[in-house]
C-alpha positions as CSV (number, residue, x, y, z in Angstrom):
1,M,-1.3,41.9,7.7
2,V,-4.5,39.9,7.1
3,N,-4.9,37.1,9.7
4,G,-5.4,33.5,8.6
5,M,-9.2,33.6,9.2
6,E,-9.5,36.6,6.9
7,Q,-7.0,35.7,4.1
8,F,-9.7,36.1,1.4
9,H,-11.1,39.4,2.9
10,G,-12.4,41.6,0.1
11,R,-12.1,38.9,-2.6
12,R,-15.0,37.7,-4.7
13,A,-15.4,34.0,-5.7
14,L,-17.7,32.1,-8.0
15,V,-18.1,28.3,-7.5
16,T,-20.1,26.4,-10.1
17,G,-22.1,23.5,-8.7
18,G,-21.7,25.3,-5.4
19,S,-24.9,24.3,-3.6
20,R,-23.9,20.8,-2.5
21,G,-21.1,18.3,-2.3
22,I,-17.5,19.4,-3.0
23,G,-18.7,22.8,-4.4
24,R,-20.6,23.6,-1.2
25,A,-17.5,22.6,0.9
26,I,-15.4,25.0,-1.2
27,A,-17.9,27.8,-1.0
28,L,-18.2,27.6,2.8
29,R,-14.4,27.3,3.3
30,L,-13.9,30.5,1.1
31,A,-16.6,32.3,3.0
32,G,-15.2,31.2,6.3
33,L,-11.9,32.8,5.3
34,G,-13.4,36.1,4.3
35,A,-14.6,35.9,0.7
36,S,-17.9,36.9,-0.8
37,V,-19.2,33.9,-2.7
38,A,-21.5,33.4,-5.7
39,I,-22.8,29.8,-5.9
40,N,-24.1,28.5,-9.2
41,Y,-26.7,25.7,-9.3
42,V,-29.0,24.2,-12.0
43,K,-31.9,22.4,-10.3
44,N,-32.1,22.4,-6.5
45,E,-33.1,25.9,-5.4
46,E,-33.8,24.8,-1.9
47,T,-30.3,23.4,-1.4
48,A,-28.8,26.6,-3.0
49,E,-30.8,28.8,-0.7
50,A,-29.6,26.8,2.3
51,T,-26.0,27.1,1.3
52,A,-26.4,30.8,0.7
53,R,-27.8,31.2,4.2
54,E,-24.8,29.4,5.6
55,I,-22.5,31.8,3.8
56,E,-24.4,34.8,5.1
57,G,-24.3,33.2,8.6
58,L,-20.5,33.5,8.4
59,G,-20.9,37.2,7.8
60,R,-20.2,37.2,4.0
61,S,-22.2,38.2,1.0
62,A,-23.8,35.3,-0.9
63,L,-25.2,35.3,-4.4
64,R,-27.3,32.4,-5.9
65,V,-27.3,32.1,-9.7
66,K,-29.3,29.4,-11.5
67,A,-27.5,28.5,-14.8
68,D,-26.9,25.4,-16.8
69,V,-23.1,25.4,-17.5
70,S,-23.5,23.0,-20.4
71,D,-25.0,26.0,-22.3
72,P,-22.5,28.7,-23.4
73,K,-25.2,31.4,-23.2
74,E,-26.0,30.5,-19.7
75,I,-22.4,30.6,-18.7
76,K,-22.0,34.1,-20.1
77,R,-25.2,35.2,-18.3
78,L,-23.8,33.7,-15.1
79,F,-20.6,35.8,-15.3
80,A,-22.5,38.9,-16.3
81,T,-24.7,38.5,-13.1
82,V,-21.7,38.0,-10.9
83,K,-20.0,41.1,-12.4
84,E,-23.2,43.2,-11.9
85,S,-23.6,42.0,-8.3
86,F,-20.0,41.9,-7.1
87,G,-18.4,44.4,-9.5
88,G,-15.9,41.8,-10.7
89,L,-14.3,38.5,-9.7
90,D,-11.0,37.3,-8.1
91,I,-11.6,33.6,-7.8
92,F,-13.3,31.1,-10.2
93,V,-13.8,27.5,-9.2
94,S,-15.1,25.3,-12.0
95,N,-16.7,22.4,-10.0
96,A,-20.0,21.6,-11.7
97,V,-20.0,18.2,-13.3
98,S,-22.5,16.2,-15.4
99,G,-22.4,13.1,-17.5
100,V,-23.8,9.6,-18.0
101,I,-22.6,6.4,-16.4
102,G,-22.0,3.4,-18.6
103,P,-19.3,1.4,-20.5
104,A,-17.2,3.0,-23.3
105,T,-18.7,0.5,-25.8
106,R,-22.1,2.1,-25.3
107,I,-21.3,5.8,-25.2
108,G,-23.7,7.6,-27.6
109,R,-23.9,11.1,-28.9
110,F,-26.0,12.4,-26.1
111,G,-23.7,11.0,-23.3
112,W,-20.6,12.2,-25.1
113,D,-21.9,15.7,-25.8
114,L,-23.3,16.1,-22.2
115,A,-19.9,15.2,-20.6
116,I,-17.8,17.3,-22.9
117,N,-20.1,20.3,-22.8
118,A,-20.8,20.3,-19.1
119,N,-17.3,19.6,-18.0
120,A,-14.5,20.5,-20.5
121,R,-16.3,23.2,-22.5
122,A,-17.9,24.7,-19.4
123,F,-14.5,25.2,-17.9
124,M,-13.1,26.6,-21.1
125,I,-15.8,29.3,-21.5
126,G,-15.8,29.9,-17.7
127,A,-12.1,30.6,-17.7
128,Q,-12.5,32.9,-20.7
129,E,-15.2,34.9,-19.0
130,A,-13.5,34.9,-15.6
131,A,-10.3,36.4,-17.1
132,K,-12.4,39.2,-18.6
133,I,-13.6,40.4,-15.2
134,F,-10.6,39.7,-13.0
135,P,-8.8,42.9,-11.8
136,E,-5.5,44.0,-13.4
137,S,-3.7,42.5,-10.3
138,G,-4.7,39.0,-11.4
139,G,-6.8,36.2,-10.2
140,K,-7.1,32.4,-9.5
141,I,-8.8,29.7,-11.4
142,V,-9.2,26.1,-10.2
143,A,-11.0,23.2,-11.9
144,V,-12.2,20.2,-10.0
145,S,-11.2,17.1,-11.9
146,S,-11.2,13.4,-11.2
147,I,-8.8,10.5,-11.2
148,G,-11.0,9.0,-13.9
149,S,-9.0,11.3,-16.2
150,F,-6.0,8.9,-16.1
151,T,-7.3,5.7,-14.5
152,C,-10.3,3.6,-15.3
153,L,-13.4,3.9,-13.0
154,S,-16.3,1.6,-13.7
155,G,-18.8,3.3,-16.1
156,Y,-16.9,6.5,-16.1
157,A,-15.6,6.6,-19.7
158,A,-17.4,9.7,-21.0
159,V,-16.8,11.7,-17.9
160,G,-13.2,10.5,-17.6
161,A,-12.5,11.6,-21.1
162,S,-14.0,15.0,-20.5
163,K,-11.9,15.4,-17.3
164,A,-8.8,14.6,-19.3
165,A,-9.7,17.3,-21.8
166,L,-10.3,19.7,-18.8
167,E,-6.9,19.0,-17.4
168,A,-5.3,19.7,-20.8
169,L,-7.2,23.0,-21.0
170,V,-5.9,23.9,-17.5
171,R,-2.3,23.6,-18.8
172,Y,-3.1,25.8,-21.8
173,F,-4.9,28.5,-19.9
174,A,-2.1,28.5,-17.2
175,R,0.5,29.2,-19.9
176,E,-1.5,31.9,-21.6
177,L,-2.8,33.7,-18.5
178,A,0.4,33.6,-16.4
179,P,1.6,36.9,-17.8
180,R,-1.5,38.5,-16.3
181,N,-0.7,37.1,-12.9
182,I,-3.6,34.5,-13.2
183,N,-2.9,31.1,-11.7
184,V,-4.8,28.1,-13.3
185,N,-4.7,24.7,-11.7
186,A,-6.8,21.6,-11.0
187,V,-7.5,19.4,-8.0
188,S,-8.2,15.8,-8.9
189,G,-10.3,13.8,-6.4
190,G,-10.8,10.1,-6.0
191,P,-14.2,8.8,-4.8
192,V,-15.8,11.3,-2.4
193,E,-18.8,11.0,0.0
194,T,-21.3,12.9,-2.0
195,A,-24.7,12.2,-3.6
196,A,-22.9,11.8,-7.0
197,L,-22.0,8.2,-6.0
198,D,-25.7,7.4,-6.2
199,Y,-25.5,7.5,-10.0
200,F,-23.3,4.3,-10.0
201,P,-25.7,1.3,-10.3
202,D,-23.3,-0.9,-8.2
203,K,-22.5,1.8,-5.7
204,E,-22.1,-0.5,-2.6
205,R,-19.7,-2.9,-4.4
206,L,-17.6,-0.1,-5.8
207,L,-17.4,1.6,-2.4
208,E,-16.0,-1.6,-0.8
209,E,-13.5,-1.9,-3.7
210,W,-12.4,1.7,-3.4
211,K,-12.0,1.4,0.4
212,D,-10.0,-1.8,0.0
213,R,-7.6,-0.1,-2.5
214,T,-7.1,3.0,-0.3
215,P,-4.4,2.7,2.4
216,A,-6.7,4.3,5.0
217,H,-9.6,2.1,4.0
218,R,-12.1,4.9,3.4
219,I,-13.0,7.4,0.7
220,A,-12.7,11.2,0.9
221,R,-14.9,13.7,2.6
222,P,-15.8,16.8,0.5
223,E,-13.9,19.0,2.9
224,E,-10.7,17.2,2.1
225,I,-11.0,18.1,-1.6
226,A,-12.1,21.6,-0.7
227,S,-9.0,22.3,1.4
228,V,-6.7,21.7,-1.5
229,A,-8.9,23.7,-3.9
230,V,-8.9,26.6,-1.4
231,F,-5.1,26.4,-1.1
232,L,-4.8,26.6,-4.9
233,V,-6.7,29.9,-4.9
234,S,-4.7,31.4,-2.0
235,D,-1.6,33.6,-2.2
236,G,0.4,30.6,-1.0
237,S,0.0,28.9,-4.4
238,S,1.5,31.8,-6.5
239,W,4.2,29.6,-7.9
240,I,2.0,26.7,-8.8
241,Q,0.8,26.9,-12.4
242,G,-0.9,24.5,-14.8
243,Q,-0.8,21.6,-12.3
244,T,-3.3,18.9,-11.4
245,I,-3.0,17.9,-7.8
246,V,-4.2,14.4,-7.1
247,V,-6.1,14.1,-3.8
248,D,-7.2,10.4,-3.5
249,G,-5.8,9.2,-0.2
250,G,-3.4,6.9,-2.1
251,L,-6.0,4.9,-4.0
252,T,-4.1,5.1,-7.3
253,L,-0.8,4.0,-5.7
């Protein structure tokens, strides 16, 4: 029997947006539990390299792949690189996110296309590509969503809509891939202590508002979202299919 610290021994994982924030926390948790991890990034090579070194410091294989997941060709190249390096894949975590912040009344074509392509479409194509290189025994897919998919966050209209589309796709992929022993689920976080908050122009006011609305009077740490994502790609989640697990500390209560 594999012990708890090695529960992902021999498994190969890909985390998009895996160099920082929630993605980094997921990548390190998987590596700490025995997985080889490929981290995708788009801009910050230095941060990606640092995360890869941390994974290797845990005694696991790390792979860095620069790719813009808003571009279908780049996604396919990403998965081809992972297959070439790892020989296949067991776990796919769709975490990378992009979009513009602003009111719904001012969403333009660029902002809409960016959010849909980088979030919902990236997950769709990623899940398609992952399923192609999973072993016959099955695999695990998890998408990182947001409570902005079902409740209103200031300036989050375009990204929130793309996350709602992502969660719908999770359900469809779950139904279609279940016969192949592939689980597909999502984890939906509330506000998290990451650099992504810096994109909100009224960050400090929003932070106080979110803390006031949350029973514990704080926002999440990346590791708290990561722990649920990692559970969803573990053997313990075998009977969870097509679900979006909300991890918001009770903010939406």
